[in-house]
C-alpha positions as semicolon CSV with decimal commas, in nm:
position;residue;x (nm);y (nm);z (nm)
1;M;2,340;6,332;10,228
2;D;2,631;6,540;10,349
3;A;2,911;6,485;10,097
4;G;3,169;6,575;10,359
5;R;3,064;6,311;10,613
6;S;3,251;5,982;10,611
7;F;3,089;5,669;10,474
8;L;3,128;5,513;10,821
9;E;2,935;5,804;10,975
10;L;2,668;5,749;10,710
11;G;2,631;5,388;10,824
12;L;2,824;5,193;10,560
13;T;2,957;4,862;10,681
14;S;3,237;4,659;10,524
15;L;2,978;4,459;10,331
16;T;2,792;4,764;10,200
17;A;3,127;4,927;10,114
18;L;3,211;4,624;9,896
19;Q;2,867;4,634;9,738
20;L;2,907;5,004;9,662
21;R;3,253;4,938;9,519
22;N;3,115;4,661;9,296
23;Q;2,834;4,885;9,172
24;L;3,074;5,171;9,103
25;S;3,318;4,936;8,926
26;G;3,042;4,819;8,695
27;V;2,914;5,167;8,616
28;A;3,259;5,325;8,581
29;G;3,414;5,038;8,389
30;L;3,709;5,041;8,629
31;T;3,858;4,779;8,853
32;L;3,839;4,953;9,186
33;P;4,033;4,823;9,487
34;A;3,834;4,666;9,769
35;S;3,954;4,949;9,992
36;V;3,835;5,234;9,767
37;I;3,563;5,342;10,012
38;F;3,821;5,356;10,290
39;D;4,088;5,518;10,073
40;Y;3,836;5,790;9,979
41;P;3,627;5,801;10,299
42;T;3,371;6,067;10,200
43;P;3,133;6,090;9,907
44;A;3,312;6,408;9,798
45;A;3,654;6,242;9,805
46;L;3,526;5,936;9,620
47;A;3,354;6,155;9,360
48;G;3,680;6,342;9,305
49;Y;3,870;6,018;9,257
50;L;3,610;5,882;9,014
51;C;3,598;6,204;8,815
52;A;3,976;6,204;8,783
53;N;3,983;5,842;8,667
54;V;3,657;5,794;8,480
55;V;3,568;6,121;8,314
56;P;3,820;6,180;8,038
57;A;3,953;6,528;8,000
58;E;3,806;6,654;7,673
59;T;4,121;6,778;7,509
60;A;3,985;6,750;7,157
61;L;3,731;7,033;7,191
62;P;3,985;7,318;7,200
63;V;4,167;7,156;6,907
64;L;3,846;7,135;6,704
65;D;3,767;7,498;6,788
66;G;4,118;7,592;6,676
67;L;4,070;7,402;6,351
68;D;3,752;7,598;6,285
69;R;3,945;7,922;6,334
70;L;4,227;7,789;6,115
71;A;3,981;7,702;5,839
72;S;3,858;8,062;5,842
73;L;4,214;8,192;5,826
74;L;4,304;7,957;5,542
75;A;4,000;8,064;5,345
76;A;4,124;8,422;5,366
77;V;4,469;8,342;5,219
78;D;4,494;8,473;4,866
79;E;4,525;8,193;4,608
80;D;4,819;8,370;4,448
81;S;5,006;8,424;4,775
82;D;5,375;8,332;4,772
83;R;5,332;8,202;5,129
84;R;5,065;7,949;5,027
85;A;5,323;7,675;4,957
86;E;5,489;7,741;5,293
87;I;5,151;7,710;5,467
88;I;5,080;7,381;5,289
89;V;5,418;7,234;5,387
90;R;5,368;7,333;5,752
91;L;5,015;7,191;5,760
92;E;5,129;6,866;5,605
93;G;5,409;6,845;5,863
94;L;5,162;6,896;6,148
95;I;4,933;6,629;6,006
96;A;5,219;6,381;5,959
97;D;5,335;6,441;6,317
98;F;4,981;6,402;6,453
99;R;4,924;6,084;6,253
100;S;5,251;5,936;6,379
101;R;5,104;5,949;6,730
102;T;4,765;5,806;6,627
103;M;4,688;5,436;6,652
104;D;4,377;5,424;6,436
105;N;4,327;5,281;6,088
106;T;4,351;5,619;5,919
107;T;4,719;5,626;6,009
108;S;4,822;5,344;5,781
109;Y;4,539;5,339;5,531
110;R;4,419;5,688;5,455
111;D;4,299;5,594;5,106
112;L;4,183;5,234;5,084
113;S;4,133;5,261;4,710
114;A;4,510;5,302;4,674
115;A;4,595;5,015;4,911
116;S;4,744;4,696;4,769
117;D;4,582;4,358;4,828
118;D;4,847;4,278;5,087
119;E;4,775;4,602;5,272
120;M;4,401;4,529;5,268
121;F;4,453;4,178;5,409
122;E;4,691;4,317;5,672
123;L;4,426;4,570;5,776
124;I;4,159;4,300;5,800
125;D;4,389;4,070;5,998
126;R;4,475;4,352;6,239
127;E;4,110;4,444;6,287
128;L;4,020;4,082;6,358
129;G;4,317;4,038;6,590
130;I;4,479;3,771;6,372
């Protein structure tokens, strides 16, 4: 199939365009408009649209690589260094800032053993959507 040829040139009718849209919606987990095949009239254009909307940009990989490098750098810091406390304060600040933008359970309840009964019940209620 020529990815640059239009779906109409490839023989898609309105009915087959809807069927293709329904199949793609199911696979992609997106609600695609009925006109998606006409809005993106070639397989290449449609693939570009789907990649931009379905395939998440993996932004965590560079961060994880950076953390590996940071771990190596931290291991090299002398235990008696006067700058060690400054490094700890900056790292804790970065973590606090990152956590403030995170909506997972680790944000509020990093150490469940230290959580009160009320905090535990609140966590359970939130997880169950109560």
